[in-house]
C-alpha positions in Angstrom: -17.0 -1.8 -15.8 -13.7 -2.8 -14.3 -12.6 -2.5 -10.7 -11.0 0.9 -11.1 -14.0 2.3 -12.9 -16.3 1.2 -10.1 -14.1 2.8 -7.5 -14.0 6.1 -9.5 -17.8 6.4 -8.8 -17.4 6.1 -5.0 -17.2 9.0 -2.6 -16.5 7.2 0.6 -13.8 4.5 1.0 -14.4 2.6 4.3 -11.6 0.5 5.7 -11.3 -2.0 8.4 -7.8 -1.5 9.9 -6.6 -4.9 11.1 -5.7 -7.1 8.1 -7.0 -4.5 5.6 -5.3 -1.1 5.7 -2.4 -2.7 7.7 -1.2 -6.3 7.9 -1.6 -6.5 11.7 -3.1 -10.0 12.0 0.4 -11.5 12.5 1.0 -9.0 15.3 -2.3 -9.8 16.9 -1.7 -13.5 16.7 1.7 -13.3 18.4 0.3 -11.0 21.1 -2.6 -13.5 21.8 -0.2 -16.4 21.8 2.3 -14.8 24.1 -0.4 -13.6 26.5 -2.1 -17.0 26.7 1.3 -18.6 27.4 2.0 -16.0 30.1 -1.3 -16.0 31.9 -2.4 -19.6 31.2 0.7 -21.8 31.8 0.6 -25.0 29.8 -1.5 -23.5 27.0 -0.8 -21.8 23.7 -2.6 -20.8 20.5 -1.6 -22.1 17.1 -2.0 -20.1 13.9 -4.6 -22.6 12.6 -6.6 -22.2 15.8 -6.4 -18.4 15.7 -7.6 -18.4 12.1 -10.5 -20.8 12.7 -11.8 -19.6 16.0 -10.8 -16.0 16.8 -10.0 -13.9 13.7 -12.8 -11.4 13.0 -14.5 -11.7 16.4 -14.8 -8.8 18.8 -12.2 -8.8 21.6 -14.5 -9.6 24.5 -16.0 -12.5 22.5 -12.5 -13.8 21.9 -11.9 -13.9 25.6 -15.0 -16.0 26.1 -14.0 -18.4 23.3 -10.5 -18.7 24.8 -11.9 -19.6 28.2 -14.3 -22.1 26.7 -11.9 -23.7 24.3 -8.9 -23.9 26.7 -11.0 -24.5 29.8 -9.1 -21.8 31.6 -9.9 -18.8 33.7 -8.3 -15.3 33.6 -9.1 -11.8 34.4 -10.3 -10.0 31.3 -8.8 -6.6 32.3 -5.4 -8.2 33.0 -5.5 -10.1 29.7 -6.3 -7.0 27.8 -3.5 -5.0 29.4 -0.9 -7.8 28.9 -2.0 -8.5 25.3 -1.9 -4.8 24.4 1.6 -4.3 25.8 2.8 -7.4 23.9 1.1 -6.1 20.8 2.7 -2.7 20.8 6.1 -4.0 21.8 6.1 -6.0 18.6 4.7 -3.1 16.5 7.4 -0.8 17.8 10.2 -3.4 17.2 9.2 -4.3 13.6 7.4 -1.2 12.4 4.1 -1.1 10.5 3.1 0.5 7.2 -0.1 0.7 5.3 -0.7 -1.9 2.6 0.5 -1.3 -1.0 -3.0 -1.2 -2.4 -4.1 1.3 0.2 -1.3 3.7 -0.8 -2.2 3.2 -4.5 -5.8 4.2 -3.9 -4.8 7.3 -2.0 -3.0 8.5 -5.1 -5.6 7.3 -7.7 -8.7 8.7 -5.9 -7.6 12.0 -4.3 -11.1 13.3 -4.0 -12.5 10.3 -2.2 -12.9 10.4 1.6 -11.1 7.7 3.5 -12.4 6.6 6.9 -11.9 3.6 9.3 -14.6 1.5 10.7 -13.0 -0.7 13.3 -13.6 -3.0 16.2 -10.5 -1.8 18.0 -11.0 -0.2 21.4 -10.5 3.5 21.4 -7.4 3.2 23.6 -5.8 0.7 21.3 -6.8 2.7 18.2 -5.2 5.8 19.7 -1.9 4.0 20.2 -1.9 2.7 16.6 -2.5 6.2 15.3 0.7 7.4 17.1 2.7 4.6 15.4 1.2 4.3 11.9 0.9 6.9 9.2 -2.6 6.3 7.9 -2.2 9.0 5.2 -5.4 10.8 4.2 -7.5 8.7 6.7 -8.4 11.1 9.5 -11.8 9.9 10.6 -11.8 6.7 12.8 -15.0 5.1 13.9 -14.8 2.4 16.6 -17.7 0.1 17.3 -16.0 -1.5 20.3 -18.1 -1.3 23.5 -21.0 0.2 21.5 -24.6 -0.9 21.4 -24.2 -1.4 17.6 -21.8 -3.2 15.3 -20.3 -2.7 11.9 -23.3 -4.2 10.1 -25.6 -1.7 11.9 -23.5 1.2 10.7 -23.4 -0.1 7.1 -27.2 -0.5 7.1 -27.6 3.2 8.0 -24.7 4.6 6.0 -26.5 7.7 4.9 -27.2 8.8 8.5 -24.1 7.5 10.3 -21.4 7.9 7.6 -22.9 10.7 5.4 -23.1 8.7 2.2 -25.7 6.4 0.7 -24.8 2.8 0.1 -24.2 3.2 -3.7 -21.6 5.9 -2.9 -19.6 3.7 -0.6 -17.0 1.0 -1.0 -15.7 -1.1 2.0 -12.4 -2.9 2.3 -12.7 -5.7 4.8 -11.1 -9.1 5.6 -14.0 -10.7 7.5 -16.5 -12.6 5.3 -19.6 -11.9 7.4 -19.0 -8.1 7.3 -18.4 -8.3 3.6 -21.6 -10.2 3.0 -23.5 -7.7 5.2 -22.1 -4.8 3.2 -23.3 -6.4 -0.1 -26.7 -7.0 1.4 -26.9 -3.2 2.0 -25.8 -2.4 -1.5 -22.3 -1.3 -0.6 -19.5 -2.4 -3.0 -17.4 -4.9 -0.9 -13.7 -5.6 -1.5 -12.3 -8.6 0.3 -8.7 -8.3 1.5 -6.8 -11.6 1.6 -4.0 -12.4 4.0 -2.5 -15.4 5.7 -5.1 -15.4 8.6 -8.3 -15.4 6.5 -10.0 -17.4 3.8 -12.2 -15.5 1.4 -13.8 -16.5 -1.8 -15.4 -14.6 -4.7 -18.8 -15.4 -3.1 -18.0 -13.3 -0.1 -17.5 -10.0 -1.9 -17.6 -8.1 -5.2 -13.8 -8.1 -5.7 -10.7 -9.6 -4.0 -7.3 -8.0 -3.4 -4.2 -9.3 -1.6 -2.8 -7.2 1.3 0.8 -7.7 0.1 0.3 -7.1 -3.6 -0.2 -3.9 -5.6 -3.3 -4.0 -7.7 -3.6 -3.3 -11.5 -0.8 -5.5 -12.7 -0.3 -4.9 -16.4 -2.5 -1.8 -16.3 -1.4 1.7 -17.4 -2.9 4.5 -15.4 -3.9 8.0 -16.6 -1.0 10.5 -16.8 -2.7 13.8 -17.3 -1.8 14.9 -13.8 2.0 14.7 -14.3 2.5 18.5 -14.3 4.2 20.7 -11.6 3.3 24.1 -13.2 6.7 24.4 -14.9 7.0 21.1 -16.8 4.5 18.6 -18.0 5.1 15.0 -19.0 3.4 14.2 -22.3 2.9 10.5 -22.9 4.5 9.2 -26.0 3.8 5.5 -25.6 3.4 2.6 -23.2 4.9 -0.9 -23.6 3.8 -4.1 -22.0 6.4 -6.2 -20.3 8.3 -9.0 -22.0 9.2 -11.5 -19.2 11.4 -13.6 -21.5 13.7 -10.6 -22.0 13.2 -9.4 -18.4 11.5 -6.3 -19.7 8.9 -4.8 -17.3 5.9 -2.6 -18.4 7.1 1.0 -19.2 5.9 4.5 -20.0 7.8 6.9 -22.2 7.2 10.7 -22.1 8.3 13.9 -23.6 9.4 16.4 -20.9 7.6 19.6 -22.0 7.2 23.2 -20.9 3.9 23.4 -19.1 3.0 26.7 -20.8 3.3 25.7 -24.4 4.3 22.0 -24.6 7.7 22.7 -26.1 9.6 19.3 -25.8 12.8 19.7 -23.8 13.8 16.1 -23.3 12.5 12.6 -22.8 12.0 10.3 -19.8 10.6 6.9 -19.0 9.3 4.8 -16.1 9.8 1.1 -15.9 7.3 -0.5 -13.5 8.5 -3.3 -11.4 11.8 -4.8 -10.2 14.1 -7.4 -11.7 17.8 -7.8 -12.6 17.4 -5.4 -15.6 15.9 -2.6 -13.5 18.5 -2.9 -10.9 21.3 -2.2 -13.4 19.4 -0.1 -15.8 17.1 1.7 -13.4 13.4 2.2 -13.1 13.7 5.7 -14.5 15.7 7.0 -17.5 16.0 10.7 -18.6 17.6 12.9 -21.2 17.3 16.7 -21.3 18.2 18.3 -24.7 21.4 20.3 -24.5 19.8 23.7 -25.0 17.5 23.2 -22.0 20.1 21.9 -19.5 20.9 23.7 -16.3 17.3 24.1 -15.1 16.9 20.9 -13.1 14.3 19.6 -15.5 15.5 16.0 -15.1 15.0 16.1 -11.3 11.6 17.7 -11.8 10.6 15.0 -14.2 11.7 12.3 -11.8 9.6 13.7 -9.0 6.5 13.5 -11.3 7.5 9.9 -12.2 7.8 9.1 -8.5 4.1 10.0 -8.2 3.2 7.7 -11.1 5.2 4.9 -9.6 3.2 5.2 -6.4 0.0 4.6 -8.4 1.5 1.2 -9.2 2.1 0.5 -5.5 5.9 0.8 -5.9 7.6 1.3 -2.5 11.0 2.0 -3.9 12.8 2.4 -7.2 16.3 2.7 -8.6 18.0 5.1 -10.9 21.4 4.3 -12.4 24.0 6.3 -14.3 27.6 6.1 -15.6 30.1 6.5 -12.7 31.6 9.6 -14.3 28.3 11.3 -15.3 28.4 14.1 -12.8 25.2 15.9 -13.9 23.2 12.6 -13.6 24.5 11.4 -10.3 24.1 14.9 -8.8 20.5 14.8 -10.0 20.1 11.5 -8.0 21.7 13.0 -5.0 19.5 16.1 -5.2 16.5 13.8 -5.3 17.5 12.1 -2.0 18.8 8.9 -3.6 20.9 6.5 -1.5 24.0 5.2 -3.3 23.8 1.4 -3.0 27.0 0.7 -4.9 29.1 1.3 -8.0 28.1 -2.0 -9.6 30.0 -4.0 -12.2 27.7 -4.9 -15.1 27.2 -8.6 -15.7 28.5 -9.7 -19.1 24.9 -10.8 -20.1 23.5 -7.3 -19.5 22.6 -5.4 -22.7 24.6 -2.3 -21.6 27.7 -4.5 -21.4 27.4 -5.2 -25.1 27.3 -1.4 -25.7 30.7 -1.0 -23.9 29.6 0.0 -20.4 31.3 -1.7 -17.5 30.0 0.0 -14.3 27.0 1.9 -13.1 26.2 3.9 -10.0 23.0 2.4 -8.4 20.8 4.8 -6.4 17.8 3.7 -4.4 14.7 5.9 -3.6 12.3 5.1 -0.8 8.9 6.3 -2.2 7.2 5.8 1.1 9.2 8.5 2.8 8.7 10.9 -0.2 
């Protein structure tokens, strides 16, 4: 049974927040470094030190470790307030989105419940919730300042989380918590990032916080229907890196009521030089069915499929003088990047084309 099949049997998806649902560890590191330098003149914290000594520990424990390791004294309340302001100043400046694999799993497992199990203090958690769109995650459990920790919650998942261990999967970046989850019978997925070091011995599966999962995999497409049209899969093709071909799906655009084919469309998964000039999506509506916005409706369904692959954006291109096609792109909210001159090595150049309009679509705002 592969990773996706295992997850399909789970009812409760449990996420740590920092370094798991969001890549916040760099933000936390900079906040700690800046605060130490402000309140403890002559001292700093390196990335290596932060990783080795502080990542994964409760906040009050980090304060004790800092005081011991640096041989310094500071007021815990003042440190917390200063660190928090430094943290959120950076989050507001740079912005923060959930990880690609998190967004994928939202789409792939719509019936699963998503919750957070975090060591963040309630006040910090509340501020994050005003700045980050956590999607379908609405239930947040903080173990900060509680007489129990994450491991205690996982041991009693049926009582405290509403699901037995075999119905749960946890996504966590801290090895001790992952090992505790496995000991309880919970499927444990380790999330790797620059501030942790995980191995296959720490968990049941590993993912990277920056990388979509399921590379080379084609996902089910039976849900690509809006009530008016349905996309019927014709074929899938694996990528050919030597020719800069990415994996692709090809569909018939059909009437939902009787499957009458009205056109064709395709989705090319990934980004390279070919997809920039040729687009991630192509479509043709047969002449007798034009004028009903079927191309735009098919594209919206393909946007949904692209999100399953963790794609954050995609491009659609068309001939500069193809008014119906570029009006479709504009109706879909595409941003015109440029009217690009085709390179002589591009396959479309050999067919006589010289320019294309390049539209970009932000799937995270869709």
